[in-house]
C-alpha positions as CSV (number, residue, x, y, z in Angstrom):
1,M,-15.9,1.2,-12.5
2,T,-15.6,-2.5,-12.0
3,F,-12.5,-4.0,-10.5
4,I,-11.5,-6.6,-7.9
5,I,-9.1,-6.4,-5.0
6,R,-7.0,-9.5,-4.7
7,N,-3.7,-11.0,-3.6
8,L,-0.7,-11.1,-5.9
9,I,0.1,-14.3,-7.7
10,G,3.5,-15.4,-9.0
11,N,3.0,-14.3,-12.6
12,D,2.0,-10.7,-11.5
13,F,5.7,-9.7,-11.1
14,S,6.0,-7.6,-14.3
15,N,2.8,-5.7,-13.8
16,W,3.4,-5.2,-10.1
17,K,6.9,-3.9,-10.8
18,L,5.5,-1.4,-13.4
19,L,3.0,-0.1,-10.8
20,W,5.5,0.1,-8.0
21,S,8.0,1.8,-10.3
22,G,5.4,4.5,-10.9
23,Y,5.0,4.9,-7.2
24,L,8.7,5.2,-6.6
25,E,9.0,7.6,-9.6
26,F,6.3,9.9,-8.1
27,Y,8.5,10.2,-5.0
28,K,11.6,10.8,-7.1
29,T,13.4,7.6,-6.1
30,N,14.2,4.2,-7.4
31,V,15.5,0.9,-6.2
32,D,17.9,-1.7,-7.6
33,N,16.4,-4.7,-9.5
34,I,17.3,-7.0,-6.6
35,I,15.0,-5.0,-4.3
36,Y,12.1,-5.5,-6.7
37,H,12.7,-9.3,-6.8
38,T,13.3,-9.6,-3.0
39,T,10.3,-7.5,-2.1
40,F,8.0,-9.4,-4.5
41,K,9.2,-12.8,-3.0
42,R,8.6,-11.5,0.5
43,L,5.1,-10.3,-0.4
44,I,4.0,-13.5,-1.9
45,S,5.7,-15.8,0.7
46,K,3.2,-17.6,2.9
47,N,5.8,-17.5,5.7
48,N,6.0,-13.8,5.8
49,T,3.0,-12.4,7.8
50,S,4.4,-8.9,8.5
51,Q,4.7,-7.6,4.9
52,Q,1.3,-7.7,3.2
53,Y,-0.3,-6.3,0.0
54,F,-3.4,-6.1,-2.0
55,V,-3.7,-5.2,-5.7
56,A,-6.6,-3.9,-7.7
57,Y,-7.2,-5.9,-10.9
58,Q,-9.3,-5.1,-14.0
59,N,-9.4,-6.6,-17.4
60,N,-6.4,-8.9,-16.9
61,E,-4.3,-5.9,-15.7
62,L,-3.1,-4.6,-12.3
63,I,-4.4,-1.0,-11.8
64,G,-3.4,-0.4,-8.2
65,L,-1.4,-1.7,-5.3
66,V,-1.1,-1.2,-1.6
67,H,1.8,-2.5,0.6
68,F,1.4,-2.6,4.3
69,I,3.5,-3.8,7.3
70,Y,2.4,-5.2,10.7
71,H,5.0,-4.5,13.4
72,P,5.3,-4.5,17.2
73,H,4.6,-1.3,19.1
74,N,5.9,-0.5,22.5
75,W,2.7,1.0,23.7
76,K,0.4,-1.8,22.4
77,I,0.2,-5.5,22.9
78,E,-1.0,-6.2,19.3
79,D,1.0,-5.3,16.2
80,V,0.1,-2.0,14.5
81,C,-0.3,-1.6,10.8
82,Y,1.7,0.8,8.6
83,L,0.6,1.5,5.1
84,Q,3.9,1.9,3.3
85,D,3.0,2.2,-0.4
86,L,-0.3,3.1,-2.2
87,F,-0.4,3.6,-5.9
88,V,-3.2,3.7,-8.6
89,A,-2.4,3.9,-12.3
90,P,-2.7,7.6,-13.3
91,N,-5.4,7.0,-15.9
92,I,-7.6,5.2,-13.3
93,R,-7.4,7.7,-10.5
94,G,-10.7,9.2,-9.2
95,N,-12.6,6.0,-9.7
96,G,-12.5,4.6,-6.1
97,V,-9.6,2.3,-6.5
98,G,-7.4,4.0,-3.9
99,R,-10.3,4.1,-1.4
100,A,-11.0,0.4,-2.0
101,L,-7.4,-0.5,-1.4
102,I,-7.2,1.4,1.8
103,E,-10.6,-0.1,3.0
104,A,-9.2,-3.6,2.2
105,V,-6.3,-2.8,4.6
106,Y,-8.7,-1.4,7.2
107,L,-10.6,-4.7,7.0
108,D,-7.4,-6.8,7.2
109,S,-6.2,-4.8,10.2
110,D,-9.6,-5.1,11.9
111,Q,-9.5,-8.9,11.4
112,R,-6.0,-9.0,12.9
113,K,-7.2,-6.8,15.8
114,S,-4.6,-4.2,15.1
115,P,-5.3,-1.2,17.3
116,N,-3.5,1.3,15.0
117,F,-3.4,1.8,11.2
118,Y,-1.3,4.7,10.0
119,W,0.6,6.0,6.9
120,L,2.6,9.0,5.8
121,T,2.4,11.1,2.7
122,Q,4.2,14.2,1.5
123,D,2.5,17.5,2.0
124,F,2.5,18.2,-1.8
125,N,0.6,15.0,-2.6
126,K,-2.6,17.0,-2.9
127,Q,-4.8,14.6,-4.9
128,A,-4.1,11.7,-2.5
129,R,-4.6,13.9,0.6
130,I,-8.2,14.7,-0.5
131,L,-8.9,11.0,-0.3
132,Y,-6.9,10.6,3.0
133,D,-8.7,13.5,4.7
134,N,-11.9,11.6,4.1
135,L,-10.7,8.3,5.4
136,A,-8.5,9.2,8.4
137,T,-7.3,12.0,10.7
138,V,-4.2,13.9,10.0
139,T,-1.8,14.1,12.9
140,P,0.6,16.9,14.0
141,F,3.7,14.6,13.9
142,I,6.8,15.6,12.0
143,K,9.0,12.9,10.5
144,Y,12.7,12.9,11.0
145,T,15.1,10.6,9.1
146,R,18.7,9.9,9.0
């Protein structure tokens, strides 16, 4: 399968929103329209270096996205990288798009000399976990939230 990994551009909003909505729907959540607009503006802003992204693009269509965040860490000097959202259009899955998006973030975090790159997923996300188990090490941590 042929596709490219690239940055978002201003007229990608509708296609990006459709993909991100699919991601949010998978996790049985949604956000207000203002969150879509604000997040997109933050992602494409040249002044925002902490929130980052890549999209997979094929035949004039976005087919996948990854959002990641660099943030300080009390145990490290450099910022660490948190992969927050990864989504590939359901009809495209299994063709290397998710792997390519993660590997693009690996490369970006290596270039920024980030000593840590991590993400979370739900235990029931079996299809994604097959990929993740090949790209990273699962940890024993349990997440708490308030």
